[in-house]
C-alpha positions as CSV (number, residue, x, y, z in Angstrom):
1,M,3.8,-6.9,1.1
2,N,3.7,-4.0,3.3
3,K,-0.1,-3.2,3.9
4,L,1.0,0.1,5.1
5,I,2.3,1.4,1.4
6,F,-0.8,0.2,-0.2
7,S,-3.4,1.6,2.6
8,L,-1.4,4.7,2.2
9,I,-2.0,4.4,-1.6
10,L,-5.6,3.9,-1.3
11,I,-6.3,6.9,1.2
12,L,-4.0,9.7,0.3
13,F,-5.3,8.9,-3.5
14,T,-8.4,9.8,-2.8
15,Q,-8.7,13.3,-1.1
16,P,-7.6,16.6,-2.6
17,L,-4.8,18.6,-0.5
18,L,-5.9,22.2,-0.6
19,A,-4.1,25.1,-0.2
20,G,-2.8,25.9,2.9
21,D,-3.5,22.3,4.7
22,N,-1.3,21.1,7.5
23,P,-1.1,17.3,8.1
24,E,-3.3,17.2,10.5
25,S,-5.9,18.7,8.4
26,I,-5.0,16.4,5.8
27,L,-5.6,13.7,7.5
28,S,-9.1,14.6,9.2
29,N,-9.9,15.4,5.6
30,L,-8.9,11.8,4.7
31,Q,-10.9,10.2,7.4
32,R,-14.1,11.9,5.7
33,K,-13.4,10.6,2.4
34,Y,-12.5,7.3,3.1
35,D,-15.4,6.4,4.9
36,K,-17.1,6.5,1.2
37,I,-14.6,4.3,-0.4
38,R,-15.5,0.7,-0.6
39,D,-13.1,-0.8,-2.9
40,A,-10.1,0.2,-5.3
41,S,-7.3,-1.6,-7.9
42,V,-4.2,-0.1,-8.2
43,I,-1.3,-0.5,-10.8
44,F,1.8,0.0,-9.7
45,T,5.5,-0.8,-10.2
46,Q,8.3,-1.3,-7.5
47,N,11.6,-0.5,-7.2
48,V,13.6,-1.8,-4.2
49,R,17.2,-0.7,-4.0
50,F,18.8,-2.6,-0.8
51,G,20.8,-0.8,1.4
52,V,23.9,-3.6,2.2
53,T,24.2,-4.8,-1.5
54,K,23.5,-1.5,-3.5
55,T,21.5,-3.7,-5.8
56,E,17.8,-2.9,-7.2
57,Q,15.0,-5.1,-8.0
58,T,12.2,-3.7,-10.1
59,F,8.9,-5.3,-10.9
60,K,5.0,-4.5,-11.9
61,G,2.0,-5.3,-10.3
62,T,-1.5,-5.2,-9.4
63,L,-3.4,-4.9,-6.2
64,F,-7.1,-5.0,-5.4
65,M,-8.6,-3.9,-2.1
66,K,-11.8,-4.0,-0.2
67,K,-12.9,-3.1,3.2
68,G,-13.1,-5.9,5.6
69,N,-9.4,-6.8,5.0
70,K,-9.4,-8.0,1.8
71,Y,-6.7,-7.9,-0.7
72,R,-5.3,-9.6,-4.1
73,I,-2.0,-8.7,-5.1
74,E,-0.4,-9.8,-8.7
75,I,3.1,-9.5,-9.0
76,E,5.1,-11.2,-11.5
77,D,4.8,-15.1,-10.7
78,Q,3.5,-14.1,-7.1
79,T,-0.5,-14.2,-6.4
80,I,-1.3,-13.6,-2.6
81,V,-5.2,-13.5,-1.7
82,T,-6.8,-12.6,1.6
83,D,-10.8,-12.8,2.3
84,G,-9.8,-11.5,5.6
85,Q,-10.1,-14.9,6.9
86,S,-7.6,-17.0,5.3
87,V,-4.3,-16.1,3.1
88,W,-3.2,-17.7,0.2
89,S,0.3,-17.2,-1.5
90,Y,0.9,-18.9,-4.9
91,A,4.4,-19.2,-6.3
92,A,3.9,-20.0,-10.1
93,G,7.8,-21.0,-10.1
94,T,7.5,-24.0,-8.0
95,N,3.5,-24.2,-8.4
96,Q,3.0,-24.1,-4.8
97,V,0.3,-22.8,-2.6
98,L,0.9,-21.7,1.2
99,I,-2.3,-21.3,3.1
100,D,-2.8,-19.5,6.6
101,K,-5.2,-18.2,8.7
102,Y,-5.4,-14.4,8.4
103,R,-4.2,-12.6,11.6
104,E,-4.3,-9.2,12.8
105,D,-1.1,-7.7,13.8
106,P,-1.5,-4.6,16.1
107,K,1.9,-3.5,14.4
108,S,0.9,-3.5,11.0
109,F,-1.6,-1.5,9.0
110,S,-4.8,-2.3,6.9
111,P,-7.1,0.3,5.2
112,D,-10.1,-0.2,7.8
113,K,-7.4,1.1,10.7
114,I,-4.4,3.2,8.8
115,L,-6.3,6.5,9.6
116,V,-6.5,5.7,13.5
117,N,-2.7,4.8,13.4
118,V,-1.1,7.1,11.7
119,P,-2.0,10.5,13.5
120,R,-1.2,8.3,17.1
121,Q,2.1,7.1,15.6
122,Y,3.4,9.0,13.1
123,S,4.8,12.8,12.8
124,S,3.5,14.0,9.3
125,T,5.3,17.0,7.7
126,I,4.6,18.6,4.1
127,I,7.9,19.1,3.0
128,G,7.6,21.0,0.0
129,T,7.2,20.5,-4.0
130,E,8.7,18.9,-6.6
131,K,8.1,18.4,-10.4
132,L,7.8,14.5,-11.7
133,G,8.1,14.9,-15.5
134,K,5.6,17.5,-16.3
135,I,3.7,17.1,-13.2
136,E,3.9,19.2,-10.1
137,T,3.5,17.6,-6.6
138,T,3.6,17.9,-3.0
139,I,5.5,16.0,-0.7
140,L,4.6,14.9,2.7
141,K,6.9,13.2,5.1
142,L,5.6,10.4,7.8
143,I,8.1,10.1,10.5
144,P,7.2,7.1,12.9
145,K,7.4,8.1,16.7
146,D,8.4,4.5,17.8
147,Q,12.2,4.1,17.7
148,N,11.7,0.5,17.7
149,A,9.7,0.7,14.3
150,N,11.0,-1.3,11.2
151,L,10.7,1.9,9.0
152,K,12.5,5.1,9.2
153,W,10.4,7.3,7.2
154,L,7.8,7.3,4.2
155,K,7.2,9.9,1.8
156,V,4.3,10.8,-0.7
157,W,4.3,12.7,-4.2
158,V,0.6,14.4,-4.9
159,D,-0.2,15.8,-8.3
160,E,-1.3,19.4,-7.5
161,D,-3.5,19.2,-10.6
162,E,-5.4,15.9,-10.7
163,W,-4.8,15.5,-7.1
164,I,-4.0,11.8,-7.1
165,M,-0.7,10.0,-5.7
166,K,2.3,9.6,-7.9
167,K,4.9,8.1,-5.8
168,I,5.5,6.8,-2.6
169,Q,8.8,6.2,-1.0
170,V,9.7,4.0,2.0
171,M,13.2,3.8,4.2
172,D,13.4,1.2,6.1
173,V,15.9,0.3,9.3
174,S,18.4,-1.4,7.1
175,D,18.2,1.6,4.5
176,N,16.6,-0.4,2.0
177,L,14.8,2.2,0.0
178,T,11.6,1.2,-2.1
179,T,9.9,3.5,-4.3
180,Y,6.2,2.6,-5.6
181,G,5.0,4.5,-9.0
182,V,1.4,4.5,-9.2
183,E,0.3,4.2,-12.8
184,S,-3.5,3.8,-12.3
185,L,-5.9,3.8,-9.7
186,K,-9.8,3.0,-9.6
187,T,-12.1,3.1,-6.8
188,N,-15.9,2.1,-6.0
189,M,-16.1,-0.3,-8.2
190,D,-18.1,-3.1,-6.3
191,L,-15.6,-5.8,-6.5
192,N,-17.1,-9.3,-6.1
193,D,-15.9,-11.0,-3.5
194,T,-15.1,-14.2,-5.3
195,L,-11.8,-11.9,-6.5
196,F,-10.4,-12.1,-3.0
197,Q,-10.5,-16.0,-3.2
198,F,-8.3,-18.5,-4.6
199,S,-8.6,-21.7,-6.2
200,P,-5.2,-23.6,-6.2
201,P,-4.5,-24.4,-10.0
202,A,-4.2,-28.3,-11.1
203,G,-1.3,-30.0,-10.0
204,A,0.0,-27.3,-7.4
205,E,1.5,-28.3,-3.9
206,V,-1.1,-26.8,-1.2
207,I,0.5,-26.2,2.2
208,D,-2.8,-25.5,4.5
209,S,-1.7,-24.3,7.9
210,R,-4.7,-23.0,8.9
């Protein structure tokens, strides 16, 4: 899972755009809003259109996030959990759990550092509006400044009435187009830390690389 996308879901979902805002003022407002967010849960859909084969893959999932690099992602038969120290990846199909140390990647993004990295590493532009069903949205586009980045661009659609994100789109360097649709978002629910721990099911094969 791309933590950049889910970080954008968290921070852009929770701050209204104001009429006449430019991308820089939006990001500045996001910083102030983000300081007040402790945790969040997102129910989402994901569609991937592969650039080479032109095939598509769609699934639904749930993401739980908490400051301190804590995540829990549940998608179909896979669960990925981290408490900021260890990462558990469970595949129900094989009944196998892979455990590794959580590692900070300078090129990756997390909610705790996204607002620092986006202004410095991405050029942001408001590119217009689009109607999704009956909902009018504002579209923000982010383009990486680093020519070696693994993404070509990101787009986000923001509901102009309720000021929530309705869609995120990502084009990577292999021309794979990933679209995330957000069905619901809740913040500051005081999620218990036990949600970000994982106990392997009985009989599961455990491969611990910590």
